[in-house]
mmCIF file of the C-alpha atoms, coordinates in Angstrom:
data_MODEL
# 
_entry.id   MODEL 
# 
loop_
_atom_site.group_PDB 
_atom_site.id 
_atom_site.type_symbol 
_atom_site.label_atom_id 
_atom_site.label_alt_id 
_atom_site.label_comp_id 
_atom_site.label_asym_id 
_atom_site.label_entity_id 
_atom_site.label_seq_id 
_atom_site.pdbx_PDB_ins_code 
_atom_site.Cartn_x 
_atom_site.Cartn_y 
_atom_site.Cartn_z 
_atom_site.occupancy 
_atom_site.B_iso_or_equiv 
_atom_site.pdbx_formal_charge 
_atom_site.auth_seq_id 
_atom_site.auth_comp_id 
_atom_site.auth_asym_id 
_atom_site.auth_atom_id 
_atom_site.pdbx_PDB_model_num 
ATOM 1   C CA . UNK A 1 1   ? 0.080  -0.086  0.070   1.00 0.00 ? 1   UNK A CA 1 
ATOM 2   C CA . UNK A 1 2   ? 1.450  3.363   -0.858  1.00 0.00 ? 2   UNK A CA 1 
ATOM 3   C CA . UNK A 1 3   ? 0.334  6.741   0.685   1.00 0.00 ? 3   UNK A CA 1 
ATOM 4   C CA . UNK A 1 4   ? -0.048 9.171   -2.012  1.00 0.00 ? 4   UNK A CA 1 
ATOM 5   C CA . UNK A 1 5   ? -0.651 12.814  -2.804  1.00 0.00 ? 5   UNK A CA 1 
ATOM 6   C CA . UNK A 1 6   ? -3.629 14.354  -0.539  1.00 0.00 ? 6   UNK A CA 1 
ATOM 7   C CA . UNK A 1 7   ? -3.575 11.239  1.527   1.00 0.00 ? 7   UNK A CA 1 
ATOM 8   C CA . UNK A 1 8   ? -4.778 8.808   -1.200  1.00 0.00 ? 8   UNK A CA 1 
ATOM 9   C CA . UNK A 1 9   ? -3.985 5.251   -0.790  1.00 0.00 ? 9   UNK A CA 1 
ATOM 10  C CA . UNK A 1 10  ? -2.894 3.128   -3.797  1.00 0.00 ? 10  UNK A CA 1 
ATOM 11  C CA . UNK A 1 11  ? -2.741 -0.688  -3.363  1.00 0.00 ? 11  UNK A CA 1 
ATOM 12  C CA . UNK A 1 12  ? -1.766 -3.345  -5.809  1.00 0.00 ? 12  UNK A CA 1 
ATOM 13  C CA . UNK A 1 13  ? -4.665 -5.541  -7.064  1.00 0.00 ? 13  UNK A CA 1 
ATOM 14  C CA . UNK A 1 14  ? -2.252 -8.590  -7.719  1.00 0.00 ? 14  UNK A CA 1 
ATOM 15  C CA . UNK A 1 15  ? 0.963  -9.886  -6.738  1.00 0.00 ? 15  UNK A CA 1 
ATOM 16  C CA . UNK A 1 16  ? 3.811  -8.625  -8.885  1.00 0.00 ? 16  UNK A CA 1 
ATOM 17  C CA . UNK A 1 17  ? 6.331  -5.930  -9.489  1.00 0.00 ? 17  UNK A CA 1 
ATOM 18  C CA . UNK A 1 18  ? 5.270  -2.309  -9.867  1.00 0.00 ? 18  UNK A CA 1 
ATOM 19  C CA . UNK A 1 19  ? 7.322  0.790   -11.279 1.00 0.00 ? 19  UNK A CA 1 
ATOM 20  C CA . UNK A 1 20  ? 6.780  3.915   -8.910  1.00 0.00 ? 20  UNK A CA 1 
ATOM 21  C CA . UNK A 1 21  ? 7.864  7.141   -10.196 1.00 0.00 ? 21  UNK A CA 1 
ATOM 22  C CA . UNK A 1 22  ? 7.995  10.070  -7.706  1.00 0.00 ? 22  UNK A CA 1 
ATOM 23  C CA . UNK A 1 23  ? 7.896  13.453  -9.259  1.00 0.00 ? 23  UNK A CA 1 
ATOM 24  C CA . UNK A 1 24  ? 8.518  16.984  -7.322  1.00 0.00 ? 24  UNK A CA 1 
ATOM 25  C CA . UNK A 1 25  ? 6.044  19.676  -8.154  1.00 0.00 ? 25  UNK A CA 1 
ATOM 26  C CA . UNK A 1 26  ? 7.846  22.335  -6.437  1.00 0.00 ? 26  UNK A CA 1 
ATOM 27  C CA . UNK A 1 27  ? 8.201  25.751  -8.050  1.00 0.00 ? 27  UNK A CA 1 
ATOM 28  C CA . UNK A 1 28  ? 11.790 25.790  -7.710  1.00 0.00 ? 28  UNK A CA 1 
ATOM 29  C CA . UNK A 1 29  ? 12.509 22.051  -8.529  1.00 0.00 ? 29  UNK A CA 1 
ATOM 30  C CA . UNK A 1 30  ? 12.268 20.651  -11.860 1.00 0.00 ? 30  UNK A CA 1 
ATOM 31  C CA . UNK A 1 31  ? 13.827 17.482  -11.035 1.00 0.00 ? 31  UNK A CA 1 
ATOM 32  C CA . UNK A 1 32  ? 12.017 14.054  -10.951 1.00 0.00 ? 32  UNK A CA 1 
ATOM 33  C CA . UNK A 1 33  ? 13.011 11.067  -8.953  1.00 0.00 ? 33  UNK A CA 1 
ATOM 34  C CA . UNK A 1 34  ? 12.323 7.333   -9.974  1.00 0.00 ? 34  UNK A CA 1 
ATOM 35  C CA . UNK A 1 35  ? 12.530 4.560   -7.290  1.00 0.00 ? 35  UNK A CA 1 
ATOM 36  C CA . UNK A 1 36  ? 14.502 1.662   -9.008  1.00 0.00 ? 36  UNK A CA 1 
ATOM 37  C CA . UNK A 1 37  ? 12.580 -1.561  -9.331  1.00 0.00 ? 37  UNK A CA 1 
ATOM 38  C CA . UNK A 1 38  ? 13.848 -4.912  -9.991  1.00 0.00 ? 38  UNK A CA 1 
ATOM 39  C CA . UNK A 1 39  ? 11.476 -7.349  -11.865 1.00 0.00 ? 39  UNK A CA 1 
ATOM 40  C CA . UNK A 1 40  ? 12.244 -11.033 -11.288 1.00 0.00 ? 40  UNK A CA 1 
ATOM 41  C CA . UNK A 1 41  ? 10.202 -13.416 -13.464 1.00 0.00 ? 41  UNK A CA 1 
ATOM 42  C CA . UNK A 1 42  ? 8.778  -16.041 -13.529 1.00 0.00 ? 42  UNK A CA 1 
ATOM 43  C CA . UNK A 1 43  ? 8.516  -16.351 -9.606  1.00 0.00 ? 43  UNK A CA 1 
ATOM 44  C CA . UNK A 1 44  ? 7.922  -19.190 -8.606  1.00 0.00 ? 44  UNK A CA 1 
ATOM 45  C CA . UNK A 1 45  ? 10.674 -20.453 -11.028 1.00 0.00 ? 45  UNK A CA 1 
ATOM 46  C CA . UNK A 1 46  ? 11.206 -23.841 -12.691 1.00 0.00 ? 46  UNK A CA 1 
ATOM 47  C CA . UNK A 1 47  ? 14.419 -24.141 -14.973 1.00 0.00 ? 47  UNK A CA 1 
ATOM 48  C CA . UNK A 1 48  ? 15.188 -20.490 -15.444 1.00 0.00 ? 48  UNK A CA 1 
ATOM 49  C CA . UNK A 1 49  ? 14.159 -16.918 -14.221 1.00 0.00 ? 49  UNK A CA 1 
ATOM 50  C CA . UNK A 1 50  ? 14.885 -13.389 -15.714 1.00 0.00 ? 50  UNK A CA 1 
ATOM 51  C CA . UNK A 1 51  ? 16.316 -10.367 -13.645 1.00 0.00 ? 51  UNK A CA 1 
ATOM 52  C CA . UNK A 1 52  ? 15.481 -7.218  -15.361 1.00 0.00 ? 52  UNK A CA 1 
ATOM 53  C CA . UNK A 1 53  ? 16.388 -3.623  -13.894 1.00 0.00 ? 53  UNK A CA 1 
ATOM 54  C CA . UNK A 1 54  ? 13.572 -1.191  -14.814 1.00 0.00 ? 54  UNK A CA 1 
ATOM 55  C CA . UNK A 1 55  ? 15.838 1.529   -14.994 1.00 0.00 ? 55  UNK A CA 1 
ATOM 56  C CA . UNK A 1 56  ? 19.498 2.291   -16.295 1.00 0.00 ? 56  UNK A CA 1 
ATOM 57  C CA . UNK A 1 57  ? 21.370 1.157   -13.260 1.00 0.00 ? 57  UNK A CA 1 
ATOM 58  C CA . UNK A 1 58  ? 23.507 -1.599  -15.198 1.00 0.00 ? 58  UNK A CA 1 
ATOM 59  C CA . UNK A 1 59  ? 26.974 -0.173  -14.500 1.00 0.00 ? 59  UNK A CA 1 
ATOM 60  C CA . UNK A 1 60  ? 29.184 -1.908  -12.167 1.00 0.00 ? 60  UNK A CA 1 
ATOM 61  C CA . UNK A 1 61  ? 26.198 -4.131  -11.367 1.00 0.00 ? 61  UNK A CA 1 
ATOM 62  C CA . UNK A 1 62  ? 26.879 -7.084  -8.883  1.00 0.00 ? 62  UNK A CA 1 
ATOM 63  C CA . UNK A 1 63  ? 24.258 -9.977  -8.580  1.00 0.00 ? 63  UNK A CA 1 
ATOM 64  C CA . UNK A 1 64  ? 24.439 -12.674 -5.898  1.00 0.00 ? 64  UNK A CA 1 
ATOM 65  C CA . UNK A 1 65  ? 22.006 -15.494 -5.107  1.00 0.00 ? 65  UNK A CA 1 
ATOM 66  C CA . UNK A 1 66  ? 22.282 -17.383 -1.787  1.00 0.00 ? 66  UNK A CA 1 
ATOM 67  C CA . UNK A 1 67  ? 20.429 -20.504 -0.822  1.00 0.00 ? 67  UNK A CA 1 
ATOM 68  C CA . UNK A 1 68  ? 18.231 -20.779 2.431   1.00 0.00 ? 68  UNK A CA 1 
ATOM 69  C CA . UNK A 1 69  ? 21.624 -21.750 4.158   1.00 0.00 ? 69  UNK A CA 1 
ATOM 70  C CA . UNK A 1 70  ? 23.428 -18.480 3.464   1.00 0.00 ? 70  UNK A CA 1 
ATOM 71  C CA . UNK A 1 71  ? 25.571 -20.222 0.860   1.00 0.00 ? 71  UNK A CA 1 
ATOM 72  C CA . UNK A 1 72  ? 26.359 -18.387 -2.235  1.00 0.00 ? 72  UNK A CA 1 
ATOM 73  C CA . UNK A 1 73  ? 25.346 -20.140 -5.387  1.00 0.00 ? 73  UNK A CA 1 
ATOM 74  C CA . UNK A 1 74  ? 25.418 -17.752 -7.977  1.00 0.00 ? 74  UNK A CA 1 
ATOM 75  C CA . UNK A 1 75  ? 27.638 -14.432 -8.699  1.00 0.00 ? 75  UNK A CA 1 
ATOM 76  C CA . UNK A 1 76  ? 27.508 -12.317 -11.772 1.00 0.00 ? 76  UNK A CA 1 
ATOM 77  C CA . UNK A 1 77  ? 28.693 -8.842  -12.946 1.00 0.00 ? 77  UNK A CA 1 
ATOM 78  C CA . UNK A 1 78  ? 26.479 -8.390  -15.879 1.00 0.00 ? 78  UNK A CA 1 
ATOM 79  C CA . UNK A 1 79  ? 27.031 -5.514  -18.440 1.00 0.00 ? 79  UNK A CA 1 
ATOM 80  C CA . UNK A 1 80  ? 23.191 -5.112  -18.981 1.00 0.00 ? 80  UNK A CA 1 
ATOM 81  C CA . UNK A 1 81  ? 19.917 -4.520  -17.220 1.00 0.00 ? 81  UNK A CA 1 
ATOM 82  C CA . UNK A 1 82  ? 18.724 -8.076  -18.200 1.00 0.00 ? 82  UNK A CA 1 
ATOM 83  C CA . UNK A 1 83  ? 19.897 -11.535 -17.218 1.00 0.00 ? 83  UNK A CA 1 
ATOM 84  C CA . UNK A 1 84  ? 18.604 -15.019 -17.419 1.00 0.00 ? 84  UNK A CA 1 
ATOM 85  C CA . UNK A 1 85  ? 19.605 -17.527 -14.620 1.00 0.00 ? 85  UNK A CA 1 
ATOM 86  C CA . UNK A 1 86  ? 19.498 -21.048 -15.198 1.00 0.00 ? 86  UNK A CA 1 
ATOM 87  C CA . UNK A 1 87  ? 18.080 -22.940 -12.113 1.00 0.00 ? 87  UNK A CA 1 
ATOM 88  C CA . UNK A 1 88  ? 17.820 -26.457 -13.500 1.00 0.00 ? 88  UNK A CA 1 
ATOM 89  C CA . UNK A 1 89  ? 20.119 -28.137 -11.300 1.00 0.00 ? 89  UNK A CA 1 
ATOM 90  C CA . UNK A 1 90  ? 18.998 -26.207 -8.307  1.00 0.00 ? 90  UNK A CA 1 
ATOM 91  C CA . UNK A 1 91  ? 16.715 -28.071 -5.533  1.00 0.00 ? 91  UNK A CA 1 
ATOM 92  C CA . UNK A 1 92  ? 13.433 -26.864 -4.688  1.00 0.00 ? 92  UNK A CA 1 
ATOM 93  C CA . UNK A 1 93  ? 13.428 -24.347 -1.968  1.00 0.00 ? 93  UNK A CA 1 
ATOM 94  C CA . UNK A 1 94  ? 13.716 -20.532 -1.139  1.00 0.00 ? 94  UNK A CA 1 
ATOM 95  C CA . UNK A 1 95  ? 16.654 -18.629 -2.484  1.00 0.00 ? 95  UNK A CA 1 
ATOM 96  C CA . UNK A 1 96  ? 17.603 -14.932 -1.898  1.00 0.00 ? 96  UNK A CA 1 
ATOM 97  C CA . UNK A 1 97  ? 18.699 -12.430 -4.793  1.00 0.00 ? 97  UNK A CA 1 
ATOM 98  C CA . UNK A 1 98  ? 20.620 -9.342  -4.043  1.00 0.00 ? 98  UNK A CA 1 
ATOM 99  C CA . UNK A 1 99  ? 21.571 -6.913  -6.831  1.00 0.00 ? 99  UNK A CA 1 
ATOM 100 C CA . UNK A 1 100 ? 23.457 -3.651  -6.248  1.00 0.00 ? 100 UNK A CA 1 
ATOM 101 C CA . UNK A 1 101 ? 26.030 -1.170  -7.571  1.00 0.00 ? 101 UNK A CA 1 
ATOM 102 C CA . UNK A 1 102 ? 27.192 2.232   -6.262  1.00 0.00 ? 102 UNK A CA 1 
ATOM 103 C CA . UNK A 1 103 ? 23.853 3.878   -6.421  1.00 0.00 ? 103 UNK A CA 1 
ATOM 104 C CA . UNK A 1 104 ? 21.283 1.099   -6.356  1.00 0.00 ? 104 UNK A CA 1 
ATOM 105 C CA . UNK A 1 105 ? 20.667 -1.889  -4.094  1.00 0.00 ? 105 UNK A CA 1 
ATOM 106 C CA . UNK A 1 106 ? 17.760 -4.251  -4.278  1.00 0.00 ? 106 UNK A CA 1 
ATOM 107 C CA . UNK A 1 107 ? 16.603 -7.830  -2.688  1.00 0.00 ? 107 UNK A CA 1 
ATOM 108 C CA . UNK A 1 108 ? 14.311 -10.452 -3.722  1.00 0.00 ? 108 UNK A CA 1 
ATOM 109 C CA . UNK A 1 109 ? 12.983 -13.781 -2.434  1.00 0.00 ? 109 UNK A CA 1 
ATOM 110 C CA . UNK A 1 110 ? 12.828 -16.717 -5.069  1.00 0.00 ? 110 UNK A CA 1 
ATOM 111 C CA . UNK A 1 111 ? 11.006 -19.747 -4.644  1.00 0.00 ? 111 UNK A CA 1 
ATOM 112 C CA . UNK A 1 112 ? 12.327 -22.678 -6.798  1.00 0.00 ? 112 UNK A CA 1 
ATOM 113 C CA . UNK A 1 113 ? 9.771  -25.606 -7.832  1.00 0.00 ? 113 UNK A CA 1 
ATOM 114 C CA . UNK A 1 114 ? 10.308 -28.670 -9.776  1.00 0.00 ? 114 UNK A CA 1 
# 
């Protein structure tokens, strides 16, 4: 749920990822600010999933995935904002994705099913 302008509340109708853009409307401020959102799909995953940044934050990007015991099972430093991860050899369970660079950090939980 998001509290918006004039106290309005916005709530997503279904599970999923949403892109949220915040804009300043001050008379002296012409900037707009975006909240970078990470899309991970499909989730739950079977044999692969996609990681996509919905903004241009791919410079010096570091991706790491840990299993439920905290063991690092995947590390990548991609050069683009879209990555496909092969999970065909992973066992069913919960995994934790972290993605970051100097200006951005995000985390997602991934459910692997067979």
